[in-house]
C-alpha positions in Angstrom: 39.0 187.0 31.6 41.7 187.2 34.3 43.8 190.0 35.5 47.5 190.1 34.8 50.0 189.2 37.5 51.1 192.9 37.7 47.6 194.1 38.5 47.3 191.5 41.3 50.7 192.3 42.8 49.9 196.0 43.0 46.5 195.3 44.7 48.2 192.9 47.1 50.8 195.5 48.1 48.1 198.2 48.6 46.0 195.8 50.7 49.0 194.8 52.8 49.7 198.5 53.6 46.1 199.1 54.5 46.2 196.1 56.8 49.1 197.6 58.7 47.2 200.8 59.2 44.0 199.1 60.4 40.6 199.1 58.7 40.7 200.1 55.0 39.4 203.7 54.6 39.6 204.1 50.9 37.6 201.7 48.8 37.1 201.3 45.1 33.7 200.0 44.2 32.4 198.8 40.8 28.7 198.5 39.8 28.0 195.9 37.1 25.0 197.6 35.5 24.1 194.6 33.4 21.2 193.4 31.2 20.2 189.8 31.5 18.2 187.1 29.7 15.0 186.2 31.6 15.2 182.7 33.1 18.5 181.9 31.4 20.7 181.2 34.4 23.9 179.9 32.6 23.9 182.7 30.1 23.5 185.3 32.8 26.2 183.6 35.0 28.7 183.9 32.1 27.8 187.5 31.7 28.2 188.2 35.4 31.5 186.4 35.5 32.8 188.7 32.8 31.7 191.8 34.7 33.4 190.5 37.9 36.6 189.9 36.0 36.5 193.4 34.5 36.0 195.0 37.9 39.0 193.0 39.3 41.1 194.2 36.4 40.1 197.8 37.2 41.6 197.2 40.6 38.3 197.4 42.5 37.9 196.1 46.0 34.2 195.3 45.6 31.8 194.7 42.7 28.0 194.6 42.9 25.6 192.7 40.7 21.9 193.7 40.4 18.9 192.1 42.1 18.1 188.6 40.9 20.5 188.9 38.0 20.6 185.2 37.3 16.9 184.5 36.8 14.9 187.7 36.8 11.4 187.9 38.4 10.3 184.4 37.4 9.0 184.0 40.9 6.3 181.4 40.1 9.1 179.1 39.0 11.3 179.8 42.0 12.1 176.1 42.6 14.0 176.1 39.3 16.4 178.7 40.6 16.5 178.7 44.4 19.1 176.8 46.4 20.4 176.9 50.0 23.3 179.2 50.7 25.9 176.5 50.3 24.5 175.2 47.1 23.5 176.2 43.6 24.8 179.5 42.3 26.0 180.7 45.8 29.3 178.7 45.9 29.8 179.5 42.2 29.7 183.2 42.9 32.0 182.7 45.9 34.4 180.9 43.6 34.4 183.8 41.2 35.2 186.2 44.1 38.1 183.9 45.1 39.4 183.4 41.6 39.5 187.2 40.9 40.4 188.2 44.5 37.6 190.7 44.7 34.6 191.1 47.1 31.3 190.3 45.3 27.8 191.3 46.4 24.6 190.2 44.7 21.0 189.1 45.1 19.9 185.5 44.3 17.0 183.3 45.2 17.7 181.3 48.3 15.7 178.2 49.3 15.1 177.7 53.0 12.4 175.8 55.0 10.5 175.2 51.8 10.3 178.8 50.9 12.2 181.1 48.6 13.9 184.3 49.8 15.4 187.2 47.8 18.8 187.1 49.5 21.7 189.5 49.2 25.1 187.8 49.8 28.4 189.4 50.2 31.6 187.3 49.6 35.2 188.3 50.4 38.1 188.1 48.0 39.0 184.7 49.5 35.5 183.3 48.7 34.3 183.4 52.3 30.7 184.6 52.9 30.9 187.8 54.9 27.1 188.0 55.3 23.7 187.3 53.9 20.5 189.4 54.1 17.0 188.2 53.2 14.8 191.0 51.8 12.4 192.2 54.4 10.0 194.4 52.4 8.1 192.5 49.7 6.8 194.4 46.7 3.1 193.9 46.3 3.0 195.2 42.7 5.0 192.0 41.7 3.1 189.8 44.2 6.3 189.1 46.1 4.3 188.2 49.1 2.7 185.3 47.2 6.0 183.7 46.2 8.7 184.9 48.6 9.3 184.6 52.3 10.1 187.8 54.2 13.4 188.2 56.0 13.2 188.9 59.8 16.4 190.9 60.5 18.4 193.8 59.0 21.5 193.2 57.0 24.3 194.8 59.0 27.5 192.9 58.5 31.1 193.3 59.4 33.7 193.8 56.6 37.4 194.8 56.5 36.2 198.4 56.0 33.8 198.3 59.0 30.1 197.7 59.4 28.1 197.7 56.2 24.4 197.7 55.5 22.7 195.7 52.9 19.3 196.4 51.2 17.4 195.2 48.1 15.3 197.4 45.7 11.9 198.1 47.4 13.8 198.5 50.8 14.9 201.9 49.5 11.4 203.3 50.1 11.6 202.6 53.9 13.9 205.3 55.6 13.4 203.6 59.0 15.5 200.7 57.8 18.6 202.8 57.2 18.8 204.6 60.5 19.9 201.5 62.5 22.7 201.0 60.0 24.0 204.5 60.5 23.6 204.4 64.3 25.5 201.1 64.3 28.5 202.8 62.6 27.9 201.9 59.0 29.4 204.4 56.6 28.4 202.4 53.6 25.2 200.8 52.4 25.0 198.5 49.4 21.8 198.1 47.4 21.0 195.7 44.6 17.9 196.5 42.5 15.6 195.7 39.5 14.0 199.2 39.3 11.8 200.1 36.3 12.5 203.0 34.0 9.0 204.5 34.6 9.8 205.2 38.2 13.5 205.9 37.8 13.1 209.5 39.2 12.1 207.9 42.5 15.2 205.7 42.5 17.6 208.6 42.0 16.0 210.9 44.5 15.6 208.2 47.2 19.2 207.2 46.8 20.4 210.7 47.4 17.9 211.2 50.3 19.0 208.0 52.1 22.7 209.1 51.7 21.9 212.6 53.1 19.6 211.5 55.9 22.1 209.0 57.2 25.3 210.8 56.2 26.6 207.6 54.6 27.9 206.4 51.2 25.3 204.5 49.1 26.4 202.1 46.4 23.4 201.0 44.4 23.3 198.8 41.2 20.3 198.4 39.0 19.6 196.4 35.9 19.1 197.6 32.3 17.3 196.1 29.4 13.8 194.6 29.5 12.0 192.1 31.7 8.5 190.9 30.7 7.9 194.0 28.5 9.0 196.3 31.4 12.0 198.6 30.6 14.5 198.7 33.5 16.0 202.0 34.4 19.7 201.6 35.1 21.0 204.8 36.7 23.2 202.9 39.1 25.2 205.2 41.2 27.6 205.7 44.1 26.5 208.6 46.3 28.5 210.4 48.9 27.3 211.4 52.4 26.3 214.8 51.1 24.0 213.3 48.4 26.4 213.9 45.5 26.7 211.1 42.9 30.4 210.2 42.4 29.5 208.1 39.4 26.1 207.5 37.7 25.1 205.3 34.8 22.5 205.8 32.1 20.2 203.1 30.7 22.8 201.0 29.0 25.2 198.3 30.2 28.3 199.7 31.9 30.8 199.0 34.6 30.7 202.0 36.8 33.6 202.6 39.2 34.2 205.1 42.0 36.7 205.4 44.8 35.3 206.4 48.2 37.0 207.6 51.4 34.9 206.4 54.3 36.3 209.2 56.5 34.1 211.6 54.6 31.1 210.0 56.4 32.8 210.7 59.7 33.4 214.4 58.7 29.8 214.8 57.6 28.5 213.5 60.9 30.8 215.7 62.9 29.8 218.8 60.9 26.0 218.3 61.2 25.5 216.0 64.2 22.1 214.7 63.1 22.1 211.6 65.2 23.0 213.6 68.4 20.0 215.9 67.7 17.4 213.3 67.0 14.3 213.2 69.2 13.1 209.5 68.9 11.1 210.1 72.1 8.7 212.2 70.1 8.6 210.2 66.9 
């Protein structure tokens, strides 16, 4: 699937105008809330390629895919799936971003120093890699510490719309991680997840809490379907700095799209200057 020339010409004109005005303030984000086939990389890649194409045809600037969308949590067989950042699925996703002229963010298994990492990569519409983040919090209930290496730095990267934070699934439970993003000027945090339906109430509440606490937009995509007899919860959403979902999915496959205006984060921070009133000397 490929967008018509008319769609692309319109997007190019909009992006050119934004470039003249400085950093892009309005951003259209699509969340590819997809199901997947456990361990079937090529089938999952074809499915992801379709979602990316659909997001581009919607005129979105950015599309997010869920955590480990290509393989699922087949961690004991990680050598089957993991590759260095310039090999395997990584350049293939970059090619899709370039082909459809849309930024693409997703989580894949990365091989490095003989270990596997759960790595969130963000590619620009020209196929260049804007940044990569290795998941720092490993989920013990899935024995991630047994199979995955831990990242050793936060995922704050520079994009055409300004500093942006990256996080993966379990990271959402650690509020300390998100404060440095906000203090560094990030007005948007992107999250890729494979969150189960039985704890989906935690997912929705924590997404809203992280947005409110840090006065930032949160764009979070989750899988649907089943993985090893565990039902995944969906409920992907884009949340504004006041904790209000701008778009929210259910538990079925969907392409969810919302437009955000990053200036809303600046307004929230001026109205309630939380970061000026913090007392880190006491806590």
